[in-house]
C-alpha positions in Angstrom: -98.4 70.0 -25.8 -100.1 71.8 -22.6 -99.7 75.7 -22.8 -97.9 77.6 -19.9 -100.4 79.3 -17.8 -100.4 82.5 -16.3 -101.3 80.9 -12.9 -100.7 77.1 -13.2 -101.7 75.9 -9.8 -105.0 73.7 -10.1 -106.2 75.5 -7.3 -106.6 78.5 -9.5 -108.6 76.3 -12.1 -110.9 75.4 -9.2 -111.3 79.0 -7.7 -112.2 80.0 -11.6 -114.8 77.4 -11.7 -116.4 78.6 -8.5 -116.7 82.0 -9.4 -117.7 81.4 -13.0 -121.7 81.4 -12.3 -121.3 84.9 -11.3 -121.4 85.0 -7.6 -118.7 87.0 -6.2 -116.9 85.6 -3.0 -114.0 86.1 -0.6 -111.4 83.7 0.0 -112.7 82.0 3.1 -116.1 81.4 1.2 -114.2 79.9 -1.7 -112.4 77.4 0.7 -115.8 76.4 2.1 -117.4 75.6 -1.4 -114.1 73.9 -2.6 -114.6 71.6 0.4 -118.4 71.1 0.3 -118.0 70.2 -3.2 -114.9 67.7 -2.8 -112.5 69.6 -5.0 -109.7 68.4 -2.5 -110.3 64.7 -3.5 -110.3 65.8 -7.1 -107.0 67.7 -7.2 -104.0 68.1 -4.9 -105.0 71.4 -3.1 -102.5 72.9 -0.5 -104.9 75.2 1.6 -102.0 77.2 3.0 -101.3 78.6 -0.7 -105.1 79.8 -1.1 -104.4 83.6 -0.5 -101.3 83.6 -2.8 -103.2 81.8 -5.6 -106.2 84.3 -5.1 -103.4 87.2 -5.2 -101.8 85.8 -8.4 -105.1 85.4 -10.0 -105.8 88.8 -9.2 -102.3 90.1 -10.4 -102.9 88.6 -13.7 -106.3 90.2 -14.1 -108.4 86.8 -14.0 -110.3 88.1 -11.0 -110.8 91.5 -9.6 -111.9 92.7 -6.3 -115.5 94.0 -6.2 -116.3 94.9 -2.5 -114.3 94.6 0.9 -116.0 94.6 4.3 -115.4 93.7 8.0 -117.8 91.7 10.1 -117.5 92.6 13.7 -113.8 91.8 14.9 -113.0 89.7 12.2 -110.5 90.9 9.6 -111.4 92.6 6.6 -112.5 90.6 3.7 -111.9 91.1 0.1 -114.7 89.9 -2.2 -113.5 88.6 -5.8 -115.3 88.3 -9.1 -114.0 86.5 -12.2 -113.3 88.8 -15.3 -113.8 88.1 -18.8 -110.0 87.2 -19.2 -110.4 84.9 -16.2 -113.8 83.2 -18.1 -111.6 82.8 -21.4 -108.7 81.5 -19.4 -111.0 79.0 -17.5 -112.5 77.7 -20.6 -109.4 77.3 -22.6 -107.8 75.6 -19.8 -110.7 73.1 -19.3 -110.5 72.4 -23.1 -107.0 71.7 -23.0 -107.0 69.3 -19.9 -110.2 67.2 -21.4 -108.4 67.1 -25.2 -104.8 66.8 -24.6 -103.3 63.7 -22.8 -100.6 64.6 -20.6 -97.8 62.0 -19.3 -98.4 61.2 -15.3 -96.2 59.4 -13.2 -97.9 58.0 -10.2 -95.9 56.8 -7.1 -97.3 53.3 -7.9 -95.7 53.6 -11.5 -92.6 54.4 -10.0 -92.6 51.4 -7.4 -93.2 49.0 -10.3 -90.2 50.3 -12.1 -88.0 48.8 -9.4 -90.1 45.8 -8.1 -87.6 43.6 -8.6 -85.5 44.8 -5.4 -88.3 43.1 -3.4 -88.5 39.0 -3.4 -91.5 37.9 -5.6 -93.1 36.5 -2.3 -92.8 39.8 -0.7 -94.1 41.4 -3.7 -97.0 39.3 -3.8 -98.0 40.0 -0.4 -97.8 43.8 -0.8 -99.7 43.7 -4.0 -102.3 41.5 -2.5 -102.3 43.9 0.5 -102.7 47.0 -2.0 -105.6 44.9 -4.0 -107.7 44.7 -0.7 -107.2 48.2 -0.1 -108.1 49.3 -3.6 -111.2 46.9 -3.5 -112.2 48.5 -0.2 -112.1 52.0 -1.3 -114.0 51.2 -4.8 -117.0 49.5 -2.6 -117.1 52.6 -0.2 -117.1 54.9 -3.5 -119.8 52.9 -5.2 -122.2 53.0 -2.2 -121.6 56.7 -1.9 -122.4 57.5 -5.4 -125.4 55.1 -5.0 -126.8 57.4 -2.3 -126.7 60.2 -4.6 -128.6 58.6 -7.3 -131.5 60.4 -8.0 -130.5 63.4 -5.7 -127.6 65.0 -7.4 -127.7 64.8 -11.3 -124.8 62.5 -12.8 -123.2 65.4 -14.5 -122.0 66.7 -11.2 -120.3 63.3 -10.3 -118.4 62.5 -13.7 -115.2 63.1 -11.9 -116.3 60.7 -8.9 -117.2 58.2 -11.4 -114.0 58.4 -13.1 -111.9 58.0 -10.4 -113.9 54.8 -9.3 -113.4 53.5 -12.6 -109.5 54.0 -12.9 -109.4 52.4 -9.2 -111.4 49.4 -10.8 -109.2 49.1 -13.6 -106.2 49.3 -11.4 -107.5 46.6 -9.4 -108.1 44.5 -12.5 -104.7 45.0 -13.5 -103.1 43.9 -10.2 -105.2 40.7 -10.1 -104.1 40.0 -13.5 -100.3 40.5 -12.5 -100.7 38.5 -9.3 -102.1 35.6 -11.6 -99.3 35.9 -14.0 -96.9 35.8 -11.0 -98.4 32.8 -9.7 -98.7 30.7 -12.7 -95.2 31.8 -14.1 -96.4 33.4 -17.3 -94.8 36.7 -16.4 -91.5 36.2 -18.2 -88.6 36.5 -16.1 -90.4 35.5 -12.8 -87.8 32.5 -12.4 -84.9 35.0 -12.9 -86.4 37.3 -10.5 -86.9 34.5 -7.6 -83.3 33.0 -8.3 -81.7 36.4 -8.0 -83.2 36.7 -4.4 -82.7 33.1 -3.5 -78.9 33.2 -4.6 -78.1 36.6 -4.4 -76.3 36.3 -7.9 -77.4 38.4 -10.8 -79.0 36.1 -13.3 -76.7 35.7 -16.7 -79.7 37.0 -18.9 -80.0 40.3 -16.7 -76.3 40.8 -17.1 -76.7 40.4 -20.8 -79.6 42.9 -20.7 -77.7 45.6 -19.1 -74.6 45.0 -21.2 -76.9 45.4 -24.4 -78.7 48.5 -22.9 -75.3 49.9 -21.9 -74.0 49.4 -25.6 -76.8 51.2 -27.2 -76.4 54.1 -24.9 -72.7 54.3 -25.7 -73.7 54.1 -29.3 
């Protein structure tokens, strides 16, 4: 089970990681590094919350101000460094994220859970559209990764390789689902089709709802 973090926003994790090598930075500089390293592709980052997250990290003693200054007419900028408590939090958090699987609920999974509201033919068309988009995305990602080969060490591209592997796995799964719908090996597909053609609920579905309802009322 995941631990409750003093600052649980994943942007906090990214900030601590950027500060970990020991170079203090002000928030504007932190944002620049995070963008240049593609952290906004690796996790959901709301840039408007950057200063709030920095403030919370300071409040909990995970980072500390080490300098402040003003350049010309620009607002005063506070420079922050990671604390020992921040280093401990960072390493413990990364260990947990790597070792402990957590249930995740992608929007696509939610859509699949209610796919039956669409006629099979429309579902096939939409899944085919999704598959084309995934394949294009993977091809672009692999081409980009190839450009970095020999320039950037693989250890700095692990998350990109993982993301592409997950997309490739999704593409393979969608292809298999399309094939099962086409050849009729997806059980229930005939009832699914009949439901949309007739407008009536198939007896098998009624029975399933009765069975589930009976178990819940138990």
